N, C-alpha and C positions, 0 to 999 in steps of 0.2 A: 298778759293780754296777747303776747306774740303767738301763743299756742292757738288762740282763736283764729288769727289770720292763717296760721299754718294748717289748721284743721279745715277751714273753709277752702283753701287752695287745694289741699289734698283731695277733698271730696269732689271738687270740680274736675280735677285732673283724672281721677279714677272712674268717674261716672260713665264714660263711653265704653269701658271695659267690663262692666258688671251688669248682670241681669237680675240679681237677687241679693238681698241683705239679710243675714241671719244675726240677730242680737242674742248674746249669750251672757247671762249674769244672774246671780241670786239677789234676793232682798231688794234694797232700795235702788240700786242701779237697774235692776230688771224693770222696776216701775217707771223709771225715766225712759227706758227703752220702749215700754208700751206707749208712752206719749209720742216718741219718735215714729213708731209704727202708725199711729193715728195720722200724723201729718204726711207721711209717705203715701198711705192709702188715700188720703184726701186729695193730694196734689199730683201724684204720679200716675200716668197711664201705662208705664212700662215696667216698673219695678215690682218684683215679688218681695214680700217682707214677712219674716216670722220672728217670734221671740221664744227663747228657751231658757229654762233653768239649767245650769251646767250638768247636774247629775242626769236630768232628763235627756239632755242633748247627747251625752255619751251613750246612754242606754238605747236611744233611738238610732243613733249613727245615721243621720239623714243622707240619702244616697246622692244628693246633688251638690256635694262639696267639691265642685270643680273650679276651674280657673276663672269662671265668670261669677263666682259666689264670693261675696265679701262677708267675713265673719267679724263682728265687732264685739269685743269683750270689754268689761269694765270691772275694776275691783279697787275700791278706795284704799284698802290696806295693801293689796297685792299679795296677800297671804292666805286668803280664804281657800280651804283645802279643795273644795269641789271646783273652784275656778282655776286653781293651779293645775289640777288634774285634767280639766278640759283643755287648757292651753297646751299641756303636754300631749294630749290626745290628738290635737290638731297639728302638731309640729311637722309631721311628714305628709300632711294632706296637701293637694295641689291648690286648694282655695287660697284666696287672699285673706289676710288677717291683720287686725290691729288691736291694741289694748290701750285703755285709759287707766292710769294708775298714778300713785303719788310720786314715785321715783324709779329710776332705771335699775336700781339694785334690788327691787322687790322680786320675790320668787316668780310671779306670773310673767314678768318681763323677760325672764331668762329664755322663755320659749317663743316669744313673739318679737320680731325685729322692729316692726312699725309701732311706735309708742307715742302717746301724747301724755305729757306729765303735768300733774296738778301742782307739784311742789308741796311744801308744808302749808297747810291751811286748816283753820278751825271749821270750815264749812265745805268739806269735800263733796257732799251731796250736790251742792249747787255748782261746784266746779265741774263735776262730771256732766251735769246738764248743759252747762255753757259750751263745753268742748263738743259734746255730742250734737247739740243743736247747730253749732257752726258747721260741723262736718256734714250733717244731713242737709243743711241749707246749701252747702257746696254741691252735694250730689244732685239735689233737685235743680240747681242752676245748670249743672253740666248735662244732666239727662233730659230735662224738660224745658230748659230755657226759663226757669223760674226767675222773675225779674227783681226779686227783693233781697238778694243776698247782701248787698252793701248796707241796706237798711238794717238787716238782721244783725250783722256783725257789729255795726255801730251801737245798736241797742243792747246787745250782749255786753259790750264794754261799759255801758252805763248801768247795767243791772246791779252790780255790787253796791253802788251808792243807793240805789232804790231800795234794795233789800235792807240795808242798814237803817235808812230813814223809816222804813215801814215798821221795823222792830220798835223804834222809839215811839212812833205815832200810835201804834196799836197796843202798847204794853199796859196802859191803864185800863183799857177795855178788857183785855185778856185777864188781868188780875181780878176784876169783878166777876167775870164768868167762872174762873177757876174756883173762887170762893163759893159761888152758888152751886157748883157741881162737884165739890171736893169729896163728898161722901158717896157719889155714884160709882158703881163698879161696872155698869153696863152702859154703853154709849154707841149710837149709830152715827156714821159719817157718810154723807151722800155727795156724789159728784158725778159728772158725765164727761165722756170724751177725754181730752188730755188732762182735765181737772181731776179725774179719778186717780191719776198718778199721785197727787198730793193727798187726796182722801185716804188712799191706801197707806201712803208713807207715814202720815201723822198717826193714823189709827193703829197700824200694825208695827211699823218699824220704830215708833216712839212710844206710844201709850201702852200697847201690849207688851213690847219688849222691856221697857224700863219701869212702867208703873203696874204691870201685871193686871191691867184692866181688860174686861171683856168688850173689846171694841170691834164693831162689825162694819167694815167698809162695804158700801153697796153702790153699784152702778145705778144711776137714776133710771136708766133704760130698763133695768131689771126690777126696780122697786115694786111695781104693781104686779109682779109675778111671784109673790110670796112674802117678801120682807115686810110690806106695809101692814100685813095682818098682825105683826108683833107690836105695832105702834099703839100706845095708849097714853093717857095723861101723865104717867109716871116715867116715860122714856125720854131721855135727852137725845136730841138729834142735831148734829152740826151739818148744815148744808153749805156747800161751796159753789158759787156761781162764777163761771168764767165768761169769755167774750167770743167763743167760737160757735160753730153751728149747732153744737150739742146743748147750748144753754137752755132752750125751751124744755128739754127733758127734765132738768133740775127744777125749773120753775113750776112744772106740773107737780112734781113731788113736794115742793115747798107749799103749794096751795093746800095739798092734803095734810101735811104735817101741821101747818098753822091752824087747821080746822080741828085736829084731834089731839094735839099736845101743846100746852103752853110752854113746854121746855124746848122750844125750837130756836136754834141759834143760826143766824145767817151771816155769812161772809161773802161779799160781792166784790169782785175785782173792779167793777165800775166805780166803786166808792174810794178806791185807792189811787192816790196820785203816783204817776210813774214818769217823772221828768227825764227826758233823754230817751225814752222808749218810743220809737216811731209808731204811730197809730196803726200802720198797716201790719206790723208784726206783734202788736199787743196781745192778740189771742194766743200766740205761741209762748209768750213770756209771762202772761198773767197768772197761770196756775202756780208758778213758783213764788210770786209776790203774795198771792193768797196763802200759799202754804206756810211761808215764814210768819205771816200774821197769826195763823191758827197755832203754829208752834209755840207762840207765847203763852197760849192757854196751857199747853203741856208743861212748859217751864214753870208756871205758877202752880199747877197741880203737883208737880214734883216737890215744890217747897211745902205745900200743905201736907203731902204724904211723907215728908222727910225721907225722900227716896230719890236721889239725884238721877238725872236722865242717863247717866253712865251706868246705872245699876243693872246687873244681870243676875239671874238665879242659876242658870246652867251654862250659858254661852261663855266660852273661854275658861270654864271652871271644871269641866269634866268631859270625858270622852262620850260621844254619842254617834 
């Protein structure tokens, strides 16, 4: 928990010295960063913010990598080839840079001096989120006078217990849903705003990656611009509703899905107890409580498929 305090303090201290934040990561950390971008764009009048995949970042070589740019990288393993290459690419740049990874001896940490460390954990995804959210909360407090930093940090410290209790509370429901959808190979997942972080993470980084399902994560704001034409009574759709300003976008999509497919699954963060989470920052943390609830469906699907969530077909097994 000390890293949360350190990240918040660092963000607050560096805020007067930066004009822009560039997030650089692949896969699941990139999705967390997209959620951070949402909150910066919602709450900040001053900061420019962009998200990049590492290979894309190096190919573009953005011209504003100066002393007032903060580049934030994250790699759970610290070994992802593109991430390590991007850290090396940044080594002699004048921009400020930091990395979130599991340990100081990881390859990515060799090139970046400012590090926030997860330690050994079975849930590095949520650890990356917690440190990033504390950091960005600190930046918002320092740059914009955002008044809720102490509430945020206290709530982040309560989050692990909330996540653990959510797993227990939601497991029976998830088991029934996995049994009902075990033979489906196509599934849509809808969310909006910061909740889309988890829509994408569950659909792509878990179900596609380990179960080889054809999962299509869709931004609710984009649903009526093409994807809704593919919805019929045979298509399962998981909708995830949060508590931020984007919620009505998903509610609109939910109304449509309930009209045209009986195979509509709804996870609503308002139905999930979050003891210790301050109501004022619930919208920031709710997507991750939602996400771990829906992850239970993936865990039970893995049992039906006899294909553990650690399964890969190509990743880590061949060069590509």
